C-alpha positions in Angstrom: 0.2 -0.2 0.2 0.8 3.7 0.0 0.7 4.4 3.4 1.3 8.1 5.4 2.6 8.1 8.7 2.4 11.5 10.5 4.8 12.2 13.4 7.3 9.9 11.7 9.7 11.4 13.6 8.0 10.9 17.2 8.3 8.1 19.5 5.5 6.1 18.0 5.4 6.9 14.6 9.2 6.1 14.4 8.3 2.5 15.8 5.4 1.9 13.2 7.7 3.0 10.4 10.2 0.6 11.5 7.8 -2.2 11.6 6.1 -1.8 8.3 9.4 -1.1 6.4 10.3 -4.0 4.3 6.9 -5.5 3.7 6.4 -3.8 0.3 4.9 -0.7 0.9 5.5 2.6 -0.1 5.7 4.8 2.8 5.8 8.7 3.5 6.4 10.3 7.1 5.9 13.9 7.8 6.9 15.8 11.0 7.4 19.0 11.6 10.2 18.8 14.2 9.2 21.3 16.6 11.3 22.0 19.7 8.7 20.5 22.4 11.5 18.1 23.3 14.6 17.6 22.3 15.0 17.9 18.4 18.2 15.8 18.4 16.5 12.6 19.7 14.0 13.3 16.7 16.6 13.5 14.3 18.2 10.1 15.7 14.7 8.5 15.3 14.9 9.7 11.5 18.5 8.4 11.1 17.5 5.1 12.6 15.1 5.1 9.9 17.8 6.0 7.2 18.6 2.2 5.8 14.7 2.0 5.1 14.4 2.7 1.4 10.7 2.4 1.7 10.5 5.3 4.1 10.6 8.8 2.8 10.6 11.6 5.2 8.9 15.0 4.4 9.4 17.9 6.5 5.9 19.4 6.9 3.5 21.0 9.6 0.4 19.5 9.9 -1.6 22.8 10.2 -0.1 23.8 6.7 -3.0 23.7 4.7 -1.7 24.1 1.3 1.3 21.6 2.4 -1.0 19.1 3.5 -3.2 19.4 0.4 -0.2 19.0 -2.1 1.1 16.0 0.0 -2.2 14.1 -0.7 -2.6 15.4 -4.0 1.1 13.9 -4.9 1.0 10.5 -3.3 -2.5 9.3 -3.8 -2.2 7.3 -0.1 -4.4 4.3 0.6 -4.1 4.2 4.5 -3.2 6.9 6.9 -1.8 6.2 10.1 -2.1 9.9 11.7 -0.1 9.9 14.8 1.3 13.4 14.7 -0.1 15.7 17.4 1.0 18.4 20.0 1.5 16.0 23.2 1.4 16.7 27.1 -1.1 17.1 29.7 0.8 19.8 31.6 2.4 21.4 28.7 -1.5 22.5 27.8 -1.7 24.7 30.8 0.9 27.0 29.3 0.7 26.5 25.4 -3.0 26.3 24.5 -2.6 27.5 20.8 0.0 24.8 20.0 -2.9 22.3 20.8 -5.4 23.9 18.8 -2.8 24.3 15.6 -1.5 20.7 15.7 -4.5 19.1 17.1 -7.7 20.6 15.8 -6.4 22.4 12.8 -3.9 19.6 12.1 -6.6 16.8 12.5 -8.7 18.7 10.0 -6.2 18.8 7.3 -5.8 15.3 7.5 -9.4 14.6 7.2 -9.9 16.8 4.5 -6.7 15.0 2.5 -8.8 11.7 3.4 -12.0 13.0 2.1 -10.6 14.4 -1.3 -8.5 11.5 -1.8 -10.6 8.5 -1.2 -8.4 6.8 1.5 -9.4 3.4 2.5 -8.8 3.7 6.1 -7.9 6.6 8.6 -6.2 5.2 11.9 -5.7 7.9 14.1 -4.2 8.8 17.9 -6.5 9.2 20.4 -5.7 9.3 24.4 -6.6 7.9 27.4 -6.9 11.5 28.7 -10.4 11.7 27.3 -11.9 9.4 30.3 -11.1 13.0 32.5 -13.1 12.5 35.5 -14.5 9.1 35.0 -14.3 6.7 38.3 -15.5 3.8 36.9 -12.7 1.3 36.0 -11.5 -0.2 33.9 -12.1 2.6 31.2 -14.2 1.4 28.3 -14.9 3.2 24.9 -18.9 2.6 25.5 -18.6 5.1 28.6 -19.4 8.8 28.1 -16.3 11.0 28.3 -17.6 14.6 28.4 -15.8 16.0 31.3 -12.0 16.2 30.3 -9.6 17.9 32.9 -7.0 19.3 30.3 -7.4 21.0 27.2 -5.1 18.3 25.4 -7.9 15.5 26.5 -10.4 18.1 25.1 -8.6 18.0 21.5 -8.5 14.3 21.5 -11.7 14.2 22.2 -12.6 16.7 19.3 -10.5 14.6 17.2 -12.8 11.8 17.5 -15.9 13.7 16.9 -14.4 15.2 13.9 -13.6 11.9 12.6 -17.1 10.7 13.2 -18.3 13.6 11.3 -16.4 12.8 8.2 -17.3 8.9 8.5 -20.9 10.0 8.4 -20.5 12.6 5.7 -18.2 11.2 3.2 -18.1 7.7 4.2 -14.4 7.7 5.0 -13.6 4.6 7.5 -12.0 6.1 10.7 -10.6 4.1 13.8 -9.5 5.9 16.6 -7.1 4.5 18.9 -6.9 5.5 22.9 -3.4 5.4 23.8 -2.4 4.6 27.3 1.2 5.5 28.9 3.1 4.1 26.1 6.8 3.8 26.9 10.0 1.9 26.0 12.8 2.7 24.1 13.1 5.7 21.8 10.8 7.1 24.1 9.6 10.8 24.7 12.0 12.6 27.4 9.0 14.2 29.1 7.2 10.7 30.0 7.7 9.1 33.5 10.1 6.5 32.2 12.4 8.9 30.9 12.6 11.5 33.5 12.9 8.9 36.3 15.9 7.2 34.8 17.7 10.1 34.0 17.2 11.7 37.5 18.0 8.2 39.2 21.1 7.8 37.3 22.4 11.9 38.0 21.3 11.1 41.7 18.5 13.9 41.5 15.4 13.4 43.4 12.1 12.4 41.2 8.7 14.3 41.7 5.9 11.8 42.6 2.8 13.3 42.1 -0.1 12.9 44.6 2.2 11.1 47.1 2.4 8.3 45.1 -1.4 7.5 45.3 -1.9 6.8 41.6 -1.7 4.4 39.0 -1.2 4.0 35.1 -2.0 1.6 32.4 1.7 1.5 31.3 1.7 0.0 27.5 5.2 -1.2 26.0 5.8 0.4 22.8 5.8 -3.2 21.0 2.3 -4.0 22.0 1.0 -0.3 20.9 2.6 -1.1 17.6 1.6 -4.7 17.0 -2.0 -3.2 17.7 -1.6 -0.6 15.2 -0.3 -2.7 12.4 -3.2 -5.2 12.7 -5.7 -2.8 13.3 -5.2 -1.3 9.6 -6.6 -4.5 8.0 -9.7 -4.1 10.5 -11.9 -1.6 8.0 -15.1 -0.1 9.9 -18.1 -0.6 7.6 -21.6 0.9 7.9 -23.9 -0.4 10.1 -27.6 -0.4 8.9 -29.0 -1.8 12.0 -27.6 0.9 14.2 -30.1 2.4 16.4 -29.6 5.6 18.4 -31.9 5.0 21.3 -29.7 1.6 22.2 -26.2 3.4 21.1 -23.1 3.6 23.1 -20.8 6.2 22.2 -18.1 3.9 20.6 -20.9 2.7 17.7 -22.5 4.4 15.0 -24.0 3.8 11.5 -21.0 5.4 10.0 -18.0 3.3 9.1 -16.0 4.6 12.3 -14.3 2.5 14.9 -13.1 3.2 18.9 -10.6 1.0 20.6 -8.6 1.5 23.9 -5.1 0.1 23.2 -3.1 -0.4 26.4 -2.1 -3.3 28.6 -5.0 -3.9 30.7 -3.3 -4.1 33.9 -2.7 -0.7 36.0 0.6 -0.4 37.7 0.7 1.6 40.8 3.2 4.6 40.4 5.3 3.3 43.4 5.7 -0.5 41.7 6.6 1.7 38.5 9.1 3.6 40.4 10.7 0.4 42.1 10.9 -1.5 38.3 12.8 1.5 37.3 15.4 1.3 40.6 15.9 -2.6 39.9 16.4 -2.0 35.9 18.9 1.0 36.9 20.4 -0.8 39.9 20.1 2.2 41.9 17.4 3.3 44.4 15.3 6.7 43.8 15.1 10.2 46.0 11.5 10.6 45.8 10.0 14.1 46.0 6.5 13.6 47.2 4.1 15.9 45.7 0.5 16.9 45.5 -1.7 16.4 42.3 -1.1 18.5 39.3 -3.6 20.3 37.8 -4.6 18.1 34.6 -3.8 14.9 35.7 -6.3 11.7 36.8 -5.4 9.3 39.7 -5.5 6.1 37.4 -6.0 4.7 34.3 -7.0 1.2 33.4 -7.9 0.1 29.7 -10.7 -2.5 29.1 -8.8 -3.8 25.7 -11.6 -6.9 24.8 -12.7 -4.8 22.2 -9.1 -4.7 20.4 -8.4 -8.0 21.3 -11.7 -9.3 19.6 -11.0 -7.4 16.2 -7.4 -8.3 16.3 -6.4 -11.3 18.3 -3.6 -9.5 20.1 -3.3 -8.9 23.6 -0.4 -7.0 25.0 2.5 -9.3 26.6 5.3 -6.8 28.2 5.1 -6.3 31.8 6.3 -3.2 33.1 9.7 -5.0 34.8 10.7 -6.4 31.5 9.9 -3.1 29.6 11.8 -1.0 32.2 14.9 -3.5 31.5 14.6 -3.1 27.9 14.2 0.8 28.1 17.3 1.0 30.4 19.6 -0.8 28.0 18.5 1.4 25.1 18.8 4.4 27.1 22.5 3.4 28.5 23.6 2.6 24.6 22.1 5.8 23.2 23.4 8.0 25.8 26.6 6.1 26.3 26.2 5.7 30.5 
């Protein structure tokens, strides 16, 4: 297929491109290489893809309407994996306009490209953050998600609504994947695994929010990639039997689907810290703090629907994932 991957220099985009390379696809990846975090790491991911002759990189901003239109017109993509976004819950408190540009305008430009060039399937990144103030666990896509606690979460919910409108109006098959705390080699420096590892190695304290009384459904990158690759072939179809009176938020008459993509078993924050300590071989200095604005106390993915659709259940537990991350970190930074 002719595939577009947005966010090619990002954590997940890089991993998906590596996985799909060598399978006969023609892959174009875009990224604007912004400085939200270390651009050197983003460039290193692109360098890691340099040997993949079937992957072509184009530097392009999602919010560039004319540039995105020209990209779709030139390449005639058959499927799109839309992973680019302005990430980060806390960053959205201080830089809200970055989220409207990338996550709303950018997402619209992707949808417009899919509309005008009859893309067969759009798979796009949503987030577990959309569950917001929900307190019923595990989080399920059938749950209402009307109470986000961050602008980032609100933009991701908006992405789902926009995708549904385009699926309904223009018969574009769309699948949203709500990612749950992805970690692993080549990961983002603003995420807990990366921050904790660096601080512990440097002998610096780590900030532990809500005094450690938190849990996350930590999901290893390889399990995320496996889910994305498998769901590409599971193309939503219209459902003429759909009835609005009996509907749930994840169902529709349109060719539209939503899935949680997570490990399916939450880990307490302190157990996560201990896994990082064990992988490093050094104890953390913990600086216990209150809950930060925009955070939620726990996440937990109901992943049964994704398993039924793809046959895949995540395999990597956090202890093994931490060891693999640590091996990459030591190699990459030479420590």
